[in-house]
N, C-alpha and C positions, 0 to 999 in steps of 0.2 A: 335752215338746212339741217340734219341729225348729224347729231355724235353718238359714234361710241367709244368710252369708256376702256381703258382693259389693264389687268395687270397679272402677276403671273403669285400665282400665293404659293408654298409650299406643303404643304400639307392640308389631309382631309378635314381636320376641326378647323386649322387658318379658312378653308374651305368655307364651312361650315358659318364659324361669324360672319363673317363679310356678307352672305348672303342671307345669313336671320339679321346683322343693322342694317342692309338694303331692303330689305320686306318693312321692315317698323322705320322707315321712311318712306315709307310706301309708296316706292318701284311696283313696278307691275310685277309676278313673275314673268311676263309675256316678253321685259325688254331685260329683261338678264339670260346667261347663258353662262354656262361652262365644258369645258373640253379639256378630259386626264388621262393619262394613257391606262387601257385595265391590263393592270399587273399581273389579275387575277386568274388570267386562262388562257392555257393556249392554245384554244382553237381563236382560229380566224373567221373573221364576220366577216358576213353583204351588208349587207343596207338593211336594220331593219328599225323600224319607227313605230315609237309610243306616243300616242300624246294623252295619255290621261296618267292621273298621282299612284293611283296601285298599281299599276306597272313599272311606273317611279320607284314606290318604297321596295317594288320585290327586286329589282335590279340593286340597289342600293346591298341590296344583302351578299352582292357580287364585292363590293367598292367597299362593304363595312357595316360595324351597326349604329343606325342614328343617319348618313349619310340618308340612303332611301327619304327618309321625313326631309332632309332636307330638297338631294334632288328631286324625288316624289314632286316641289309642291311648284317649282317651274315647266312647262312646257315642252314637249318636244322630245324628253327621250329615247335615247337611242343609242344602241352600238352600230359601228362604222371601224368599216377596215382600212387603213393607208396602205393603200400597196407598199413594201419594202417597208414600214411600219412595223404591221399588226393591229393588231383590234384599238380603236377607244369610245370609252364613253362621253356622249358629250350630251347634254342640257338646253334648249332653251329655243329664240332661235338663231343660233349659230348648226342648229340641228339640221336646220333646209338648208340655213346656206353652202354649210358643207354637202350635205347632199350636191348640190343643185354642182358644186366646186369637187364631188371630186375623180369629174371627168383629168379636168385639169392638176387636181393631185395624182394622179396612174401617174403625168409626166413632171412631177416640179415635188413632189412628195410631199408631205404636211407644211412646208412654206406656199408651194404652190394653191395646194385646197386658203392657208388662212387668208394670199393674198389672191385669192377667189371670195374673199367674204371681206375685202376691204381694205385690209393693213398693207400701207407699205410698204413695201419685199424687202428695207433693209431691218424696219422692226418682223417681218413675216418669219425672216433669216434669224434674228435673234428669240423670240418667243420658240418657233419651232427647237431650238436649241436646249432652251430651256425645260419644254414639255417631255422630248424625251428622255430627259434627265428627272425627271419625275416629278416639276412642275404643274400648276393644274391654274391653265387660262381665265380668265372670269374677264365677262365683256357685260355692263352695262349699255344700253340704248340711254342716250341722252334726250331732251328737245328745248334745253336751253343752258343757257348760259349757267346760269346758279343752276343746275341738275347738274353739269358736269363739273362744279368744285366741288358740291354734295354728297358724290361716286368718289372723289381723288381725296375726300377730307376719309369720307374712309375709308378705304384704302389705304392710304399713311396708317390711320389710327390702330390702323388693323397691323402693321409694317409685309404690307406685301411691296412688291419688286416690280421696274419695272412700269414702269405707273404712265403713261401715257391714254393718248385721245385721236382718232379721225374721221373725217367726212364717215358715213356710211356706205356703203357697194348696195344697192340693190337686190332680192333679194331674188334670185331667177323663178320663173312660174311653173 
């Protein structure tokens, strides 16, 4: 069974470093997800999905210089609103998964959406607190124990926090 490895980064620069290291280690853009609060807007968004790098680069202008290139490399960039929490920027497979889990998010907030993508409840609650505090969730699909170890090593070298892994949930169609 495929696993997902998660961590919390504290800054866009740290996130960029981690994503670049994952890319250099030959992890696919389709295997890497990033979720961060959109602090630079006061608008509440309806779900808006984009799948092309140019849109990611344009979206990156919203969160800061240089971020567009990192997020633009990832698949499925868009914004989504979590009821009661406001707008978030999501990139990678987590975008599709959280879009499907958005119905659960209405009742359970961000932790409900994270549980919906397969994160165990106790970890989802912890991650929700970190993300609400400005942290950035990074998730990577791993198909082998060697890949899990490699991802955890990249996260550790970058001084990411709350590194863990779990079985992946199926993404709703």
